[in-house]
C-alpha positions as CSV (number, residue, x, y, z in Angstrom):
1,M,-13.1,-32.8,-98.2
2,G,-11.6,-31.8,-94.9
3,W,-8.2,-32.3,-93.4
4,D,-7.8,-35.3,-91.2
5,G,-5.1,-34.6,-88.6
6,D,-4.3,-38.2,-87.9
7,D,-4.0,-39.0,-91.6
8,L,-1.7,-35.9,-92.1
9,A,0.4,-36.9,-89.1
10,G,0.7,-40.5,-90.4
11,K,1.8,-39.2,-93.8
12,A,4.4,-37.0,-92.2
13,E,5.7,-39.9,-90.1
14,E,5.9,-42.1,-93.2
15,A,7.9,-39.4,-95.0
16,F,10.3,-39.0,-92.1
17,E,10.8,-42.8,-92.0
18,R,11.5,-42.9,-95.7
19,Q,14.0,-40.1,-95.3
20,Q,15.6,-41.9,-92.4
21,A,15.8,-45.2,-94.2
22,A,17.4,-43.4,-97.2
23,A,19.9,-41.7,-95.0
24,D,20.8,-45.0,-93.3
25,A,21.1,-46.7,-96.7
26,R,23.5,-44.0,-97.8
27,A,25.6,-44.3,-94.6
28,N,25.9,-48.0,-94.9
29,R,26.4,-48.3,-98.7
30,G,29.2,-50.6,-99.5
31,T,29.9,-51.6,-95.9
32,S,27.1,-54.2,-95.4
33,S,27.2,-57.9,-96.2
34,V,24.7,-59.7,-98.4
35,E,22.9,-60.9,-95.2
36,E,22.6,-57.4,-93.8
37,R,21.3,-56.0,-97.1
38,A,18.7,-58.8,-97.2
39,R,17.7,-58.2,-93.6
40,S,17.4,-54.5,-94.4
41,A,15.3,-55.1,-97.5
42,K,13.0,-57.4,-95.5
43,F,12.6,-54.8,-92.7
44,E,11.8,-52.1,-95.3
45,S,9.2,-54.4,-96.9
46,L,7.6,-55.1,-93.5
47,R,7.6,-51.4,-92.7
48,L,5.8,-50.5,-95.9
49,S,3.3,-53.3,-95.4
50,R,2.7,-52.0,-91.9
51,S,2.1,-48.5,-93.1
52,R,-0.3,-49.7,-95.8
53,I,-2.3,-51.9,-93.3
54,M,-2.5,-49.0,-90.8
55,S,-4.0,-46.8,-93.5
56,Q,-6.5,-49.4,-94.4
57,L,-7.3,-50.0,-90.7
58,A,-8.0,-46.3,-90.2
59,A,-10.6,-46.4,-93.0
60,A,-12.1,-49.9,-92.3
61,T,-15.6,-50.0,-91.0
62,N,-16.5,-53.7,-91.3
63,P,-15.7,-55.4,-88.0
64,A,-14.5,-58.6,-89.7
65,H,-12.2,-56.6,-92.0
66,R,-10.9,-54.6,-89.1
67,T,-10.2,-57.9,-87.2
68,M,-8.3,-59.3,-90.2
69,L,-6.3,-56.1,-90.5
70,E,-5.5,-56.0,-86.8
71,R,-4.2,-59.6,-87.0
72,A,-2.1,-58.8,-90.0
73,L,-0.7,-55.7,-88.2
74,Q,0.2,-57.8,-85.1
75,S,1.9,-60.4,-87.3
76,I,4.0,-57.7,-89.0
77,N,4.9,-56.1,-85.7
78,D,6.0,-59.5,-84.3
79,Q,8.2,-60.1,-87.4
80,M,9.7,-56.6,-87.1
81,E,10.5,-57.3,-83.4
82,E,12.2,-60.6,-84.2
83,G,14.6,-58.8,-86.5
């Protein structure tokens, strides 16, 4: 099994994002409202879903499956932009 540079870069980016999210959470601990925490939790859930779909998309070969994943990814991106 060889090294896939794109996969490795994606994993490094995910690790960085997790570290950044943890740092943000520590910085904001105790200072956020219930609504802010709910919004943050929703964003984290969307981010994780986006990461999972991107991984699946990288491995998908069936055109119909790729189309479905691309639509799901676009939906998540739209939700993340809305805030």
